[in-house]
N, C-alpha and C positions, 0 to 999 in steps of 0.2 A: 345364856341364862334360860335353860330349858323349861323352868317352872315360873317364869316371870309373872304371868297373870295370877296364879294362886299365891305366890310370894307377896305380891303387892297387896292382895286382899288381906292376907294374914298379918302383914305389917300394920295395915290400917286398923284391923280389929284389935291387935295388941296395943296400939297407941290409944285406942278409944276405950280400953278396959273391957273388951268383949271377947277376949281370946281364951276364956276358961275352957272351951271345948275344942281347942285347936288341935288336939291329938286325934279327934275323930276324923275319919276319912273325908277329904274335901276335894271337890272337882269344880271346874269352871266349864260351862256349856255354852255353845254357840249354835245358831240355827244354820243348817246345811241341807239344802234340798227339802225345805219344809219339815225338817226333823231336827230335834235337839241332839247334838253329839258332844262328846267330851273334847274340850279345847285345851285344857291343862288339868293336871292332877298332882296331888302331893305324894309323898313317899308312902304314907299309910294306904292310900287308895291304890297305888301301884303294887304294893305287896298283896293286895286282894286279887290281883289279876286284871284290874281295869287298865285300859289303854286309850291313847288319844285316837279319836275318830269313832269310838264305840258309842252306839245309841244310848241315850239316857235311860230309856226303859229297861234295857238289858243290864245297865249298871245298877239300877235300883233293885232289880230282881236279885242280883248278887249281893247287894249291901243295902238293906232297907234303911239303915241309920246314916246314909250318905248325906253329907252337907253339900248343897248345890248352890252355886253362885252364877249369875249371868255374866257373860263376857263383856268387857268394856275396852274395845280396841283403842279408843282415843286416850283413855287413862293409861293403858299399857304403853302406848307410844310416848306419852308425856313422861312416864317413869323411866323408860329407856333413854330418853333425851337427858333427863336429870342425871342418870348414871354416866352418860357420856360426858357431861360437864364435869363430873367428879373425876373421871379418868384423865382429864386434862392435866392432872398433877403428874402423870407419868410421861406423857408426850402430847405436844400440841396437835398431832395428826391423828385424830380419832374420827372414824367413819361408822355410820350405822349399817348394820347387816340385818334388815328386817326379816322376820318380825321381832325377834328377841335376841339378836346378836350384835356384837360390836367388833370392829377391827381397830387395832392399835398398832401403828407403825412405830416400832421402838428402835429403829435404826439410830445408833449413836446415843441412845438414852439408857441402855441397860446398865452401863458401868456406874451410873449415878446412884443405882439402887443395889449395888453389890453383885451385879451380874444378872443374866437372864433367869436363872433358877430363883434367885432371891426376889427379883421383881415379880415373877409369877406367883410365888408364895404370898408376897405382900398384898398383891391385888386380890387374890382369891380369899385370903383370910379377912381382909377389910370388908369386902362385899358380903362375906358370910356373917360377919358381926352385924351388918345392916339388915340381915334377914333374907339374903338371896342365895339360892343354889347356883353355883357357877361351874361351868365346864370350860377349861381354858387350855390352850396349847400354843407353842411357839414353833414357827417354821419359816422357811425362806420365802414362801409364797402364801398369799392370803387364802387361796383355795385349799392348799394342803393343811394349813392351820385349822380352817373351818372343818375339814374332813376329820381331823384328829379329835376335835372337840366332841364329835358325835359318838366316838367309840373308844378313844384312848386319851382321856383327859389327863392333863399334867405332863404330857409328852413334850420334850424339847428336841427338835430335829436339827442336826448340824447341816451346814450348807452342803448341798449335793447329795444328801441322804434321804430326800423326800420320797423317792420311789420305794426304797427299802422300808421306810417307816410305815407306809400305808399299804404295802402289797398284801398283807394278810387280813386286812379289814374287809368286811362285807361290802358289796357294791352299794347297798343302801346308804352307806356313810357319805357317798358323793352328793346325795341330795338331788339327783337328776330327775326325779319324778317317778310316779308309780308305773307309768307305761314303760319307760325305759328300763327301770329296775326289773319289772316282770319279764320283759323281752330278753334281758341278759340272763336271767335265771333259766328261762326255757331253753336258751342256747347252751346251758351247762356252764355258764360263767358265774361263779358264786362269789369270788373275791376280786378286789381291784387288781391284784397281780395276774389273775386269769385274763382279765380284760386287757391289761397292758401287754400281755404276751402276744396278742393278736396284732396284725399289721394295722397301721392307722387308716389306710384306705378301706379296709374291711369294716372297721367300726364306723367310719364316716358314711359309707354306703348304706349300712343297715340302720344306724341310729341318728345320723345327721351330723353336720359340722359343729353344731352347738355343743353336743355331748363330747365329741372328740376334742374340742378345745378345752372344755371343762376337765377332761381326763388329763390332758397334757399339762395344764396348770397345776393340777393336784400332784402330778409326778415331778414337778419342778422344772418342766420344760416351758419356760416363759411364765408370765404372770399378768393378771389383769390389775391395773392400778386401782387403788381404793379412792374413794371420793370423800375427802375430809369435810366435816361439817363446817369448819371455819378456815378461812385462809391463814396461812402461817404468818404470824406477826414479824415485823422487821427486826425488832429487838425485844428480848424477854429477860427480866430479872425477877428473882423470887427469893423468899425467905421461908425456911422451914423451922418449926419449933418443936423441941423435945417436949415441952409443956405448953399446951394450948393457951393462947392469949384471949382475953375477953374484954378488957377495958378500952375506953376510947383513947386514953393517953398512949397506950402501947400500940394501938392501931395507927394513930397519927404518927408516932415516932417511926414505926416500920415503913409506912408510906414515904415519909421524908427521906429515910436512908435509901430506900429503893430508888427514889427519884434522883438522888445524888449519883448512884451507880449507873442508872439508865442514861443520865445526861453525859456522864463521863464516856460511856460506850459510844454514844452518838457523836460526841464531839471529836472523837478520833477520826471519823469519816466525814466531818463537816456537815452533819445533818441535824435537823430539828424535828420535833414531833408535832403532828397535826391532829392525830387521834390517839388517845391513851385509854387503856382499859386496866382497871384494878379488879382482880378476882380474889375472893375470900373463900377459902375452903374450910368448912366446918368439920368437926370430928365425926358427926353423924351422917356425913355424905352430902349435905346441902351445900351448894355453891352459889354465891351471890356475886354478880358482876356489875360494875359501875363504869360508865364510859363518859369521857369528856372530850370535846373537840375545841380546836383553837383556830382562829382566823389566820394566824401567821405561825411559822415554825417556832416552837418553844425550845430554847437552849438553856434555860435556867431552872434549876430544881425548885427554887422558891416559888416560881410561877406555877409549876406543876402541883406543888404542895398546896398552894392557895386555892387552885381550881378544885382539887378534890375535897378540900375542907368546905368550900361553898356547896359542892354537890352533896356531900354527906349531910350537911346541915339542912338541905332542902328536900331530902328524901321524904316522900309521902309514906313509904313503908320503911321505917328505920332499920338500920343494919342490926339484925339480931344475932349475937354471937352464939347463942345456945350454950353448949358446953365448951365453947371456945373455938378459935381458928388455929389449925395446926400448920397452915401454909397461907402466905399472901404473895400474890404475883402481880407485877406491874409490867405491862407490855405496851410497846408503841406499834400499833397496827398500821399506821400510816405516817410516813416520814417524808421530808423534802430536804433538798440541799439548801443550806442557809446562804443567802446572798448578802454579802457585806455592804453596808451603807455608811455614808458619812454622817456622823451623829453629833459632832461637836459644834458645828456652825449652822447647820440646817435645823431651824426650829420646827419646820413642818414635819420632819421625821419624828421628832419627839411627840408632837401632837398626835400624829397617826398611831404611834406606839401606845400612847395612853388611851386613845379611843378604842383601839383593837383589844387592849387588855380589859377595858371596861365591858366591851361587848362579850368577851370570853367569860367574864365573871357573871354577868347577867344570864348568859346562855347556860352556864353550869348550874345556875339556881332554878331557872324557870323553863329551860329547854331551848335548844338552838333554833327550832322552827318558829318560836314565838318572838324572836328578835329579827326583824326584817328591815331591809332597805327597798326603796322603790326605784325601778329602772324603766326608762322609756322603751316602748316597743314601736317598731315600724309598722303602724297600722292606723287607719282613720276611725276604726270602730271605737267609740268612747270607752266601753267597759273593758276593752282589750289593750288600751294604749299604755297601761302601766302594769308592770310585773312586780309582784312582791316576792323577793328572794331572800334566803337566809343571809343575815348581815355578816356572819363569820366568813362566808365564802365569796361574797360579792361586794365587800366594802370598797376595794380599790375601784371597781367598775362604777359604783355609785358616786364616788368622789369625782370621777372624770366624765360622768354622764352629762349630755347636753340636752336641755329641755327647751321647748319652744319659748322664745322671748315674748314678753307681753308688751304691746305697743303703749307708749306713754300717753297719758291723758285719755285713754280709751277704756271702756268697761271690759271686764274679762270675758273671753269667749267661752270659757268653761266654768261650770258652777263650782263653788267651794265644797259642796257636799254632793257626791254622786252616789246614787242608790246602787246596791249590788244587783238588784233586779228591778227593771223599770216597773212602775206601778200604773195600772190602767186608770184612765179618767173618762168621764162621760162628757161628750161634746154634742149638744143638741143640734148645732148647725155651725158651718164654717164656710169661708169663701172658697169656692171651687175654681179651678182644679187643684191649686197649690197654695191657697191662702190660709191664714191663721184662724183659730176659733175666736168667737166673740165672747164666749163664756164657757166654763167647764166646771164639772163637779169632781172633787178629789177628796177622798176620805169623808164622804157625806157632807162636805162643805162646798157651797157654790162660790165661784170666783169670777168676777166680771173683769174682762181684759180691757185695760185702758191704754197700754203701750206695748208695741210689738217690734222686735228686731228679727229679721229673717225673711225667707227660709235659708237654712244651710243644709244643702242636700248631701247626704252621705250614702253612697251605694255600697252594698255589702260585698265581701270578697267572694265572688262567684267561683273562683278557682279552688276555694277551700270549703265553701258551704254547699256546693252542688246546686246552687240556685234556689235553695230553700228559704233563705233570708230575703226580706223585702227591703226596698229602698226607703230610707228615712228622710223626712224633712223636719229639721230642728228649728224651733222658735224660742227666742228669749222674750218672755212676756212678763208684764207687771200688772197686778190687779189693783182695784180701787183702794186697797189698804196698804199698798206699797210693797207687798210681797212679790218677789221675783222668782219665776220658775223657768226650768228648761224642759220643754215638752217637745214631743215629736209625733208626727203622723207615720204610722207603720204601713207603708204601701202607697201606691199612686192610684188616684181615682181612675177607674175604668182601664187600668193598665196592668195591675198585679193582683187585685183582690177580686176573687170569683168564688161562688159557692160550688157545691157538688154538681149542679146542673150547668155550670159554665156561665152563669149570669153574674154581672158585676154587683158587688156589695160594698157598702161604705168601709173604708179602712179604719183600723183602731187607732186610738190616741193614748199616749202614755206620758207620764212625768218621769224624767230621768234624773233630775237633780234640783237643788235649791241654791240660789245665789245668796251672798251675804246681804 
């Protein structure tokens, strides 16, 4: 998309009702070496002789009525990403080719659209209706296809014909950089065919191995693999519509039918889905993707249908069909082999299934990270002794977790409420070197200590903390009003607490939790 920055701006102006002067020459400028130069331009500006990289002052001298817009590379990247999402309708293997290009690996996909020529026409016309100028080509290597888009748009190269297709193109079509292009021209090599006629070691010695590799890929001699934006899903099913759908009933029915087809495909290989994605492709190019996860492999379409209903009902940004969806896709991006279990006599299996299904439904409505289970950690540090993990992925571990047993007829060793961050308290005096405080002030309230249990000394993990954490002495204290606190002294007297001059200072006191 050679004019993506200006196309994006003109689409925005047209949607906002400000495109009445869109036929006036327009350019997008960007700062380069403390000077504003042309970053993109439309067809009207190009007809006037303007070009990319031209200083803005020169462009204004040639066309005083020029409309100038500032470049927004972040918005351009977002637009390119949105177009890449829309291109998923042709192939799941879509890669970005910055700044304004895309690679589509259509291996095995072209026949679904009537062949390569029909696919190319469909893609270019659809993007043109959305307001984008597109230059596209099909070749056996990504570098060859990119080279053709710069000089021979619409070309379809048969396998093995890459060298012949690009031999007459200028060397600038390779996109090797200004320095390499200038050096080749000075050497009398004006076309790619001229460069290809030279021996490989001559080109490598003069212009480097990077350029020789680029040339070899453009000629079809090997290829650099593209880097798709998304991993290829394990299973994909989709439904295309001759007439776009827009009602909630049709959307729900479509998802239900796709779920049946997806489950049938997975069942043949004994697999179930753990992560599912539903993509809705609008006729205006907008794509909306919704994802749900499950704690156990799902093998029933009714469960998939119910999870997506929960997710759709809970969307903060409702699914807007606009002028309708012309394609709906359901994919299983993560699957697992289903392990058969005895379900007739073991009631615990049924209980676990119901609990996992409940967690999946809640997670689909409020998000998987908000439904957690707590797991014990092998550490003595109180705030690190418990790990909050997503319930969907750690339910089995939480059921078999072993927690420290509480001694009968003994008070609890840990408080019922533990603060995320210990809160400082003021202690006027305490028994030294390791005694409890006689009173303390917390949240501007004084508390006289009448009962004390402790100390419980907890040394920090020096192998992880690099010795920066101090030793703690914890006390279970009760004040005159019956309130029970869990407080600790951070550091040892005359052992760990020193000022900048190396002199010992009193350690700090903190309240870490409250007992019931």
